C-alpha positions in Angstrom: 188.3 -18.9 -169.4 187.8 -22.4 -170.8 186.4 -25.3 -168.8 188.7 -28.0 -167.4 188.5 -31.2 -169.2 188.2 -34.7 -167.7 191.6 -35.4 -169.2 193.1 -32.5 -167.1 191.2 -33.4 -163.9 191.9 -37.1 -163.8 195.6 -36.8 -163.0 194.8 -34.4 -160.2 192.2 -36.7 -158.7 194.7 -39.6 -158.9 197.2 -37.6 -156.9 194.6 -36.8 -154.3 193.6 -40.5 -154.0 197.1 -41.7 -153.0 196.0 -43.8 -150.0 195.1 -47.3 -151.3 194.8 -49.0 -147.9 191.8 -49.2 -145.6 193.8 -48.4 -142.4 193.3 -45.6 -140.1 195.3 -42.4 -140.9 198.1 -42.1 -138.4 199.2 -38.5 -138.7 201.6 -36.0 -137.1 200.1 -33.7 -134.5 199.7 -30.7 -136.8 197.7 -32.7 -139.4 195.6 -34.1 -136.5 194.9 -30.6 -135.2 193.7 -29.7 -138.7 191.4 -32.7 -138.9 190.1 -32.1 -135.4 189.3 -28.4 -136.1 187.5 -29.3 -139.4 185.5 -31.9 -137.5 184.6 -29.3 -134.8 183.3 -27.0 -137.5 181.3 -29.8 -139.1 179.8 -30.7 -135.7 178.6 -27.1 -135.2 176.5 -27.5 -138.4 175.1 -30.9 -137.7 174.5 -33.3 -134.8 178.0 -34.2 -133.4 178.7 -37.9 -133.8 182.5 -37.8 -133.4 184.5 -38.8 -130.4 188.0 -37.7 -129.3 190.0 -40.4 -127.5 193.1 -39.7 -125.4 195.2 -42.8 -124.9 198.1 -42.7 -122.5 200.6 -45.5 -121.9 201.8 -45.7 -118.3 204.8 -47.8 -117.5 206.7 -47.1 -114.3 210.3 -47.9 -114.8 210.2 -48.7 -118.5 213.0 -47.4 -120.7 212.4 -45.1 -123.6 213.0 -48.1 -126.0 210.4 -50.2 -124.2 207.9 -47.4 -124.3 208.6 -47.0 -128.0 208.0 -50.7 -128.6 204.7 -50.5 -126.8 203.8 -47.4 -128.7 204.5 -49.3 -132.0 202.2 -52.1 -130.8 199.4 -49.5 -130.1 199.9 -48.1 -133.6 199.5 -51.6 -135.0 196.3 -52.1 -132.9 194.9 -48.8 -134.1 195.6 -49.6 -137.7 193.7 -52.9 -137.4 190.8 -51.9 -135.1 189.9 -48.4 -136.2 187.9 -47.7 -139.4 189.4 -46.0 -142.4 188.5 -42.3 -142.1 189.3 -42.2 -138.4 192.5 -40.2 -137.6 195.0 -40.9 -134.9 198.2 -39.1 -133.9 201.1 -40.1 -131.7 202.6 -37.3 -129.7 205.4 -38.0 -127.4 206.4 -41.6 -126.9 203.4 -42.5 -124.7 200.4 -40.4 -125.8 197.9 -40.8 -128.6 194.9 -38.8 -129.8 192.2 -40.6 -131.8 189.4 -38.9 -133.7 186.5 -41.3 -134.4 183.9 -40.0 -136.8 180.2 -40.9 -137.3 179.8 -43.3 -134.5 177.5 -44.0 -131.5 178.3 -44.2 -127.8 177.7 -48.0 -127.8 180.2 -48.5 -130.7 182.7 -46.3 -128.9 182.6 -48.5 -125.8 183.1 -51.6 -128.0 186.1 -49.9 -129.7 187.7 -49.1 -126.4 187.1 -52.7 -125.2 188.7 -54.0 -128.4 191.8 -51.7 -128.0 192.2 -52.9 -124.4 191.7 -56.5 -125.3 194.3 -56.5 -128.0 196.7 -54.5 -125.9 196.6 -56.8 -122.9 195.5 -60.2 -124.2 197.2 -60.3 -127.6 200.5 -58.6 -126.5 201.6 -61.5 -124.2 201.7 -59.1 -121.3 201.9 -61.1 -118.1 201.1 -58.1 -115.9 199.1 -54.9 -116.0 202.2 -52.8 -116.3 202.6 -51.2 -118.7 199.0 -50.3 -119.0 196.9 -47.9 -121.0 194.3 -45.3 -120.0 191.7 -44.2 -122.5 189.6 -41.1 -122.0 186.8 -40.4 -124.4 184.8 -37.2 -125.1 181.7 -36.8 -127.2 181.2 -33.6 -129.1 185.0 -32.8 -129.3 185.2 -30.5 -126.3 187.2 -31.6 -123.3 186.1 -30.9 -119.7 189.7 -30.4 -118.4 188.7 -30.4 -114.8 186.9 -33.7 -115.1 189.7 -35.3 -117.1 192.3 -34.1 -114.6 190.4 -35.5 -111.7 190.0 -38.9 -113.5 193.7 -38.9 -114.3 194.6 -38.3 -110.6 192.6 -41.3 -109.3 
């Protein structure tokens, strides 16, 4: 078997490097699950430094179109405020999962503050409805009882 040449490998590498932007990767839920499970495996081998965020839009009485518009605004915020290499997924019209890699607790808090700031203050929302809830978990394993009790407050 002969060795691959640089001439053969270069087109393959160019196809793999199709993303030219620095935005966060907004994926479908299946791709997100794959990234999440890979990160969980990586975290078992080294000190976990990834966070899983669950973002939920709550808007009593809002139409599906209004929720979709708000959801598009959140995608725009995530594209501008997350780092390249982070992964987000929208599932259903009002739920998002965000996987933030290689970060610290303090930086996570700042990120959540930035998302909230740009959602409320830069979206010209006159009231706190719709609003967003953000739950974070370090180490990529959810404590469902705790999350459920926080969601029911």
